[in-house]
Backbone as JSON Lines, residues from 0, in Angstrom:
{"i":0,"aa":"M","n":[93.25,108.69,112.31],"ca":[92.83,107.24,111.67],"c":[91.61,106.75,112.6]}
{"i":1,"aa":"L","n":[90.38,106.41,111.66],"ca":[89.67,105.71,112.44],"c":[89.57,104.44,113.36]}
{"i":2,"aa":"N","n":[88.84,104.15,113.77],"ca":[89.24,103.07,115.28],"c":[89.07,101.47,113.68]}
{"i":3,"aa":"D","n":[88.14,101.8,113.15],"ca":[87.76,100.44,112.44],"c":[88.84,99.98,111.47]}
{"i":4,"aa":"V","n":[89.82,100.77,111.1],"ca":[91.33,100.54,110.34],"c":[91.78,99.12,111.11]}
{"i":5,"aa":"V","n":[92.51,98.22,110.18],"ca":[92.87,97.3,111.12],"c":[94.29,97.31,110.57]}
{"i":6,"aa":"I","n":[95.42,97.16,111.92],"ca":[96.86,97.05,111.04],"c":[97.55,96.03,111.12]}
{"i":7,"aa":"L","n":[98.28,96.02,109.92],"ca":[98.52,94.5,109.27],"c":[99.99,94.72,109.57]}
{"i":8,"aa":"M","n":[100.69,94.17,110.5],"ca":[101.99,94.3,110.92],"c":[103.25,93.25,110.81]}
{"i":9,"aa":"A","n":[103.75,93.2,109.6],"ca":[104.96,92.17,109.4],"c":[105.93,92.1,109.77]}
{"i":10,"aa":"E","n":[106.42,91.71,110.91],"ca":[107.51,92.02,111.59],"c":[108.47,90.37,112.32]}
{"i":11,"aa":"D","n":[109.51,90.06,112.05],"ca":[110.02,89.04,112.44],"c":[110.18,88.53,113.75]}
{"i":12,"aa":"D","n":[110.82,89.59,113.7],"ca":[111.58,90.32,115.74],"c":[110.28,90.46,116.66]}
{"i":13,"aa":"E","n":[110.21,89.57,117.26],"ca":[109.16,89.5,118.05],"c":[109.44,90.26,119.08]}
{"i":14,"aa":"G","n":[110.83,90.97,119.82],"ca":[110.84,92.34,120.64],"c":[110.4,93.33,119.84]}
{"i":15,"aa":"H","n":[110.66,93.65,118.25],"ca":[110.2,95.02,117.88],"c":[108.86,94.52,117.53]}
{"i":16,"aa":"A","n":[108.3,93.49,117.21],"ca":[106.8,93.76,117.26],"c":[105.71,94.17,118.41]}
{"i":17,"aa":"Y","n":[106.35,93.62,119.81],"ca":[105.86,93.67,120.86],"c":[106.04,95.26,121.38]}
{"i":18,"aa":"L","n":[107.48,96.11,120.97],"ca":[107.39,97.24,121.41],"c":[106.41,98.37,120.0]}
{"i":19,"aa":"V","n":[106.72,97.67,119.32],"ca":[105.78,98.73,118.17],"c":[104.13,98.58,118.85]}
{"i":20,"aa":"K","n":[103.57,97.5,119.16],"ca":[102.46,97.33,119.3],"c":[101.91,98.12,120.77]}
{"i":21,"aa":"R","n":[103.05,97.85,122.16],"ca":[102.76,99.0,122.62],"c":[103.05,100.01,122.76]}
{"i":22,"aa":"N","n":[104.0,100.38,121.99],"ca":[104.02,102.32,121.78],"c":[102.71,102.62,121.13]}
{"i":23,"aa":"L","n":[102.34,102.0,120.77],"ca":[101.55,102.84,119.2],"c":[99.88,102.76,120.29]}
{"i":24,"aa":"E","n":[99.77,101.69,121.21],"ca":[98.79,101.62,122.4],"c":[99.23,103.29,123.12]}
{"i":25,"aa":"R","n":[100.54,103.14,123.7],"ca":[100.57,104.37,124.73],"c":[100.69,105.61,123.69]}
{"i":26,"aa":"A","n":[100.51,105.56,122.41],"ca":[100.04,106.96,121.75],"c":[98.78,107.3,121.27]}
{"i":27,"aa":"G","n":[98.06,106.06,121.82],"ca":[96.62,106.36,121.79],"c":[95.98,105.58,120.52]}
{"i":28,"aa":"I","n":[96.6,104.73,119.86],"ca":[96.1,103.53,118.98],"c":[95.53,102.56,119.38]}
{"i":29,"aa":"T","n":[94.25,102.35,118.97],"ca":[93.39,101.14,119.85],"c":[92.89,100.26,118.71]}
{"i":30,"aa":"N","n":[93.56,100.49,117.28],"ca":[93.06,99.67,116.38],"c":[93.49,98.04,116.8]}
{"i":31,"aa":"Q","n":[92.85,97.73,115.86],"ca":[93.17,95.93,115.95],"c":[94.39,95.78,115.09]}
{"i":32,"aa":"I","n":[95.27,95.64,115.92],"ca":[96.69,95.34,115.6],"c":[96.73,93.17,114.84]}
{"i":33,"aa":"E","n":[97.15,93.24,113.93],"ca":[96.98,91.66,113.36],"c":[99.22,91.66,113.02]}
{"i":34,"aa":"H","n":[99.52,90.76,114.08],"ca":[100.86,90.53,113.91],"c":[101.51,89.07,112.58]}
{"i":35,"aa":"F","n":[102.23,89.53,111.66],"ca":[102.46,88.41,110.73],"c":[104.47,88.08,110.98]}
{"i":36,"aa":"K","n":[104.53,87.15,111.08],"ca":[106.37,86.57,111.54],"c":[106.93,86.95,110.08]}
{"i":37,"aa":"N","n":[106.2,86.49,108.92],"ca":[106.96,86.78,107.77],"c":[106.55,87.57,106.55]}
{"i":38,"aa":"G","n":[107.22,87.35,105.62],"ca":[106.26,87.86,104.19],"c":[105.47,86.75,103.62]}
{"i":39,"aa":"E","n":[105.65,85.84,103.88],"ca":[104.68,84.71,103.71],"c":[103.35,84.73,103.92]}
{"i":40,"aa":"E","n":[103.43,84.61,105.53],"ca":[102.5,85.07,106.17],"c":[101.4,85.84,105.53]}
{"i":41,"aa":"I","n":[102.02,87.08,105.75],"ca":[101.2,88.33,105.16],"c":[100.75,88.35,103.47]}
{"i":42,"aa":"L","n":[101.73,87.65,103.22],"ca":[101.03,87.38,101.54],"c":[99.77,86.7,101.65]}
{"i":43,"aa":"S","n":[100.01,85.64,102.28],"ca":[99.09,84.44,102.26],"c":[97.56,85.74,102.78]}
{"i":44,"aa":"F","n":[97.73,85.84,104.1],"ca":[96.27,86.78,104.51],"c":[96.01,87.74,103.22]}
{"i":45,"aa":"L","n":[96.83,88.31,102.79],"ca":[96.05,89.53,101.5],"c":[95.67,88.65,100.24]}
{"i":46,"aa":"N","n":[96.02,87.52,100.09],"ca":[95.34,87.25,98.96],"c":[94.22,86.81,99.14]}
{"i":47,"aa":"E","n":[93.94,86.28,100.7],"ca":[92.61,85.85,101.3],"c":[91.84,87.23,101.3]}
{"i":48,"aa":"L","n":[92.16,88.23,101.22],"ca":[91.35,89.61,101.47],"c":[90.59,89.64,100.01]}
{"i":49,"aa":"T","n":[91.48,89.45,99.11],"ca":[91.11,89.59,97.49],"c":[90.34,88.51,97.26]}
{"i":50,"aa":"D","n":[90.03,87.22,97.53],"ca":[89.36,86.23,97.46],"c":[87.85,86.46,98.46]}
{"i":51,"aa":"E","n":[87.56,87.25,99.43],"ca":[86.6,87.0,100.15],"c":[85.72,88.41,99.76]}
{"i":52,"aa":"D","n":[84.68,88.34,99.32],"ca":[83.45,89.61,99.44],"c":[83.39,90.25,100.73]}
{"i":53,"aa":"Q","n":[83.65,89.8,101.91],"ca":[82.98,90.26,103.43],"c":[84.18,91.09,103.59]}
{"i":54,"aa":"N","n":[85.16,91.08,103.0],"ca":[86.33,91.8,103.32],"c":[86.19,93.45,102.07]}
{"i":55,"aa":"K","n":[85.93,93.49,101.04],"ca":[85.48,94.4,100.59],"c":[84.7,95.68,101.66]}
{"i":56,"aa":"N","n":[85.56,96.96,101.34],"ca":[85.03,97.97,101.88],"c":[85.2,98.17,103.59]}
{"i":57,"aa":"K","n":[86.72,97.15,103.82],"ca":[87.14,97.45,104.86],"c":[88.46,98.32,104.75]}
{"i":58,"aa":"S","n":[89.05,98.74,105.73],"ca":[90.24,99.31,105.86],"c":[91.11,99.07,106.21]}
{"i":59,"aa":"F","n":[92.73,98.85,105.75],"ca":[94.06,98.31,106.38],"c":[95.01,99.83,106.28]}
{"i":60,"aa":"L","n":[95.8,98.96,107.06],"ca":[97.18,100.13,106.93],"c":[98.32,98.79,107.54]}
{"i":61,"aa":"I","n":[99.41,98.71,106.45],"ca":[100.43,97.86,106.35],"c":[101.75,98.06,107.33]}
{"i":62,"aa":"L","n":[102.22,97.76,108.26],"ca":[103.67,98.17,108.92],"c":[104.35,97.15,108.37]}
{"i":63,"aa":"L","n":[105.17,97.58,107.4],"ca":[106.04,96.59,106.59],"c":[107.7,96.68,107.28]}
{"i":64,"aa":"D","n":[108.42,94.98,108.03],"ca":[109.79,95.0,108.0],"c":[110.4,94.97,106.65]}
{"i":65,"aa":"I","n":[111.39,94.92,105.74],"ca":[112.0,94.9,104.88],"c":[112.8,93.16,105.09]}
{"i":66,"aa":"R","n":[114.05,93.21,105.84],"ca":[114.54,91.53,106.21],"c":[113.55,90.92,107.21]}
{"i":67,"aa":"M","n":[112.46,89.84,106.38],"ca":[112.17,88.88,106.97],"c":[112.66,87.54,106.0]}
{"i":68,"aa":"P","n":[112.23,86.54,107.07],"ca":[112.42,85.45,106.38],"c":[111.33,85.02,105.27]}
{"i":69,"aa":"R","n":[111.77,83.95,104.47],"ca":[110.84,83.64,103.61],"c":[110.37,84.12,102.29]}
{"i":70,"aa":"V","n":[109.99,85.58,102.33],"ca":[109.78,86.73,101.56],"c":[110.0,87.86,102.26]}
{"i":71,"aa":"D","n":[110.7,88.79,101.68],"ca":[111.34,90.15,102.21],"c":[110.42,90.85,102.04]}
{"i":72,"aa":"G","n":[110.03,92.05,102.68],"ca":[109.54,93.19,102.2],"c":[109.34,93.73,101.43]}
{"i":73,"aa":"I","n":[110.1,93.64,100.5],"ca":[110.48,94.39,99.15],"c":[109.47,93.39,98.17]}
{"i":74,"aa":"E","n":[109.55,92.32,98.19],"ca":[108.69,91.27,97.43],"c":[107.74,91.82,97.85]}
{"i":75,"aa":"V","n":[107.09,91.57,99.38],"ca":[105.55,91.98,99.74],"c":[104.96,93.3,99.23]}
{"i":76,"aa":"L","n":[105.61,94.0,99.19],"ca":[105.38,95.52,98.58],"c":[105.15,95.44,96.9]}
{"i":77,"aa":"K","n":[105.76,94.95,96.39],"ca":[105.49,94.79,95.29],"c":[104.45,93.96,94.64]}
{"i":78,"aa":"K","n":[103.78,93.01,95.43],"ca":[102.93,92.54,95.17],"c":[101.79,92.95,95.41]}
{"i":79,"aa":"I","n":[101.48,93.97,97.06],"ca":[100.54,94.35,96.67],"c":[100.65,95.72,96.08]}
{"i":80,"aa":"K","n":[101.42,96.37,95.49],"ca":[101.6,97.12,94.78],"c":[100.99,97.08,93.41]}
{"i":81,"aa":"E","n":[100.86,95.42,93.17],"ca":[100.48,95.04,91.82],"c":[98.98,94.96,91.7]}
{"i":82,"aa":"N","n":[98.39,94.38,92.89],"ca":[97.35,93.9,92.82],"c":[95.91,95.36,92.88]}
{"i":83,"aa":"S","n":[95.49,94.9,91.79],"ca":[94.07,95.7,91.55],"c":[93.23,96.24,92.97]}
{"i":84,"aa":"L","n":[93.43,95.2,93.96],"ca":[92.29,95.65,95.27],"c":[92.96,96.19,95.95]}
{"i":85,"aa":"L","n":[94.58,95.67,96.26],"ca":[95.28,95.89,97.74],"c":[96.19,97.21,97.23]}
{"i":86,"aa":"K","n":[96.3,97.18,96.15],"ca":[97.22,98.61,96.02],"c":[97.04,99.99,96.51]}
{"i":87,"aa":"T","n":[95.99,100.08,96.98],"ca":[95.55,101.45,97.55],"c":[95.46,101.41,99.07]}
{"i":88,"aa":"I","n":[95.89,100.01,99.69],"ca":[96.37,99.77,101.27],"c":[97.59,100.55,101.54]}
{"i":89,"aa":"P","n":[97.56,101.57,102.56],"ca":[99.07,102.49,102.88],"c":[99.58,101.49,103.39]}
{"i":90,"aa":"V","n":[101.2,101.68,102.65],"ca":[102.47,100.66,103.49],"c":[103.38,101.49,103.87]}
{"i":91,"aa":"I","n":[103.76,101.09,105.06],"ca":[104.54,101.97,106.1],"c":[105.98,101.37,105.87]}
{"i":92,"aa":"M","n":[106.76,101.42,105.0],"ca":[108.2,100.78,105.89],"c":[108.36,100.63,107.3]}
{"i":93,"aa":"L","n":[108.66,99.92,107.75],"ca":[109.53,100.24,109.04],"c":[110.47,99.27,109.41]}
{"i":94,"aa":"T","n":[111.69,99.56,109.24],"ca":[112.85,98.74,109.59],"c":[113.62,99.4,109.49]}
{"i":95,"aa":"T","n":[115.13,98.34,110.32],"ca":[116.26,98.38,110.64],"c":[117.28,99.36,109.41]}
{"i":96,"aa":"T","n":[116.71,99.09,108.0],"ca":[117.33,99.14,107.11],"c":[117.61,100.44,106.42]}
{"i":97,"aa":"N","n":[118.51,101.76,106.49],"ca":[118.17,102.81,106.14],"c":[119.66,102.98,104.89]}
{"i":98,"aa":"N","n":[119.48,102.11,104.02],"ca":[120.4,101.85,102.91],"c":[119.04,102.99,101.74]}
{"i":99,"aa":"P","n":[120.0,104.03,101.25],"ca":[119.69,104.81,100.26],"c":[119.13,104.04,99.17]}
{"i":100,"aa":"Q","n":[119.67,103.27,99.16],"ca":[119.08,102.69,97.7],"c":[117.89,102.3,97.93]}
{"i":101,"aa":"E","n":[117.56,101.24,99.01],"ca":[116.42,100.29,99.48],"c":[115.26,101.66,99.98]}
{"i":102,"aa":"I","n":[115.96,102.89,100.14],"ca":[114.75,103.48,100.73],"c":[113.88,104.27,99.17]}
{"i":103,"aa":"K","n":[115.22,104.65,98.33],"ca":[114.57,104.76,96.81],"c":[113.47,103.96,96.34]}
{"i":104,"aa":"L","n":[113.76,102.48,96.32],"ca":[113.43,101.45,95.76],"c":[111.81,101.34,96.35]}
{"i":105,"aa":"C","n":[111.68,101.57,97.41],"ca":[110.29,101.42,98.55],"c":[109.53,102.06,97.76]}
{"i":106,"aa":"H","n":[110.24,103.58,97.45],"ca":[109.12,105.07,97.09],"c":[109.07,104.33,95.67]}
{"i":107,"aa":"S","n":[109.97,104.18,95.29],"ca":[109.24,103.67,93.73],"c":[108.35,102.64,93.43]}
{"i":108,"aa":"L","n":[108.25,101.73,94.5],"ca":[107.17,100.58,94.46],"c":[105.94,101.11,95.35]}
{"i":109,"aa":"G","n":[106.06,102.15,95.47],"ca":[105.02,102.87,96.23],"c":[104.82,102.65,97.36]}
{"i":110,"aa":"C","n":[105.66,102.98,98.6],"ca":[105.41,102.66,99.53],"c":[104.91,104.14,100.02]}
{"i":111,"aa":"S","n":[104.12,103.97,100.92],"ca":[103.53,105.35,101.79],"c":[104.36,106.23,102.39]}
{"i":112,"aa":"N","n":[105.42,105.51,103.19],"ca":[106.44,106.4,104.23],"c":[107.53,105.2,104.68]}
{"i":113,"aa":"Y","n":[108.47,105.69,104.85],"ca":[109.48,104.89,105.27],"c":[110.24,105.17,106.57]}
{"i":114,"aa":"I","n":[110.16,104.66,107.45],"ca":[110.35,104.94,108.76],"c":[111.8,103.99,109.3]}
{"i":115,"aa":"T","n":[113.14,104.15,109.62],"ca":[114.13,103.55,110.13],"c":[114.54,103.71,111.33]}
{"i":116,"aa":"K","n":[113.73,102.29,112.2],"ca":[113.55,101.99,112.96],"c":[115.22,102.44,114.39]}
{"i":117,"aa":"P","n":[115.01,103.25,115.03],"ca":[116.61,103.3,115.83],"c":[116.9,101.93,116.46]}
{"i":118,"aa":"I","n":[118.15,101.98,116.56],"ca":[118.36,100.51,117.07],"c":[118.65,101.36,119.01]}
{"i":119,"aa":"E","n":[118.91,102.22,119.06],"ca":[118.94,102.61,120.83],"c":[117.2,102.56,121.4]}
{"i":120,"aa":"Y","n":[117.38,102.15,122.48],"ca":[116.07,101.6,122.87],"c":[115.1,102.64,123.04]}
{"i":121,"aa":"E","n":[115.53,104.0,123.58],"ca":[114.67,105.65,123.83],"c":[114.65,105.88,122.72]}
{"i":122,"aa":"K","n":[115.43,106.39,121.79],"ca":[114.9,106.31,120.09],"c":[114.2,105.53,119.77]}
{"i":123,"aa":"F","n":[113.91,103.95,119.93],"ca":[113.32,103.52,118.76],"c":[111.51,104.04,119.64]}
{"i":124,"aa":"V","n":[111.48,103.89,120.75],"ca":[110.2,104.19,121.67],"c":[109.55,105.53,120.98]}
{"i":125,"aa":"E","n":[110.32,106.5,121.05],"ca":[110.23,107.97,120.47],"c":[109.8,107.7,118.74]}
{"i":126,"aa":"T","n":[110.18,107.07,118.23],"ca":[110.03,106.8,116.82],"c":[108.52,106.26,117.14]}
{"i":127,"aa":"I","n":[108.22,105.15,117.14],"ca":[106.85,104.34,117.39],"c":[106.08,105.56,118.08]}
{"i":128,"aa":"R","n":[105.95,106.43,119.0],"ca":[104.89,107.11,119.27],"c":[104.81,108.33,118.41]}
{"i":129,"aa":"R","n":[105.9,108.59,117.69],"ca":[105.42,109.67,116.75],"c":[104.81,108.64,115.63]}
{"i":130,"aa":"L","n":[104.95,107.52,115.05],"ca":[104.11,107.01,114.47],"c":[102.52,106.98,114.76]}
{"i":131,"aa":"G","n":[102.8,106.66,116.27],"ca":[100.82,106.58,116.12],"c":[100.48,107.84,116.17]}
{"i":132,"aa":"L","n":[101.09,108.96,116.91],"ca":[100.58,110.28,116.7],"c":[100.4,110.59,115.08]}
{"i":133,"aa":"F","n":[101.4,110.35,114.03],"ca":[100.83,110.23,112.66],"c":[99.66,109.74,112.5]}
{"i":134,"aa":"M","n":[99.73,108.4,112.64],"ca":[98.26,107.23,112.61],"c":[97.04,107.97,112.85]}
{"i":135,"aa":"R","n":[97.05,108.83,113.82],"ca":[95.64,109.46,114.4],"c":[95.21,109.98,113.72]}
{"i":136,"aa":"I","n":[95.91,110.68,112.76],"ca":[95.17,111.81,111.96],"c":[95.44,111.25,110.05]}
{"i":137,"aa":"V","n":[95.82,110.4,109.89],"ca":[95.66,109.91,108.71],"c":[94.81,109.33,107.97]}
{"i":138,"aa":"E","n":[94.33,109.07,106.72],"ca":[92.95,109.34,106.37],"c":[93.25,107.55,105.79]}
{"i":139,"aa":"I","n":[92.17,106.61,105.59],"ca":[92.88,105.19,105.27],"c":[91.67,105.05,104.2]}
{"i":140,"aa":"P","n":[91.97,104.71,102.67],"ca":[90.94,104.48,102.08],"c":[90.4,102.73,102.45]}
{"i":141,"aa":"E","n":[88.91,102.84,102.2],"ca":[88.49,101.39,101.95],"c":[88.72,100.26,100.81]}
{"i":142,"aa":"L","n":[88.81,99.07,101.06],"ca":[89.2,98.28,99.84],"c":[87.87,98.51,98.91]}
{"i":143,"aa":"Q","n":[88.53,98.49,97.49],"ca":[87.32,98.93,96.59],"c":[87.64,97.64,95.76]}
{"i":144,"aa":"P","n":[86.45,96.6,95.3],"ca":[86.69,96.06,93.87],"c":[86.85,96.99,92.91]}
{"i":145,"aa":"S","n":[87.79,96.46,91.63],"ca":[88.29,97.05,90.5],"c":[86.78,96.96,89.42]}
{"i":146,"aa":"A","n":[86.73,98.08,88.65],"ca":[86.15,98.17,87.92],"c":[86.02,97.16,87.03]}
């Protein structure tokens, strides 16, 4: 992943957000990480992206929790994938929910990956480290205005 890709993390649990940031850094991810505390905040940010020409040709990757206040992650995912400018942004569901129906739903809506955050601390840290290693090699498209 190129260093100019901005990581957008929607996570309402401050402790999880801190651990994700810290362990991505430990895995060599030096990208800017923007943290949003609920689905409404990230949707507001994404709506601004679609209105500003200066954000065209920028690259983003979204780490999205499902259980969040105001607007949940599934609704955020739907809105991203329905938008012609935003739909190419990779969305990685990063959540404690391992319900098979929700996993299937998120993939059918267009998430790129679905990762369940383990409850046990050491497993959580290892999962985020592996995510960081994956993020170092993944290619992220730039936002492109629809034709």
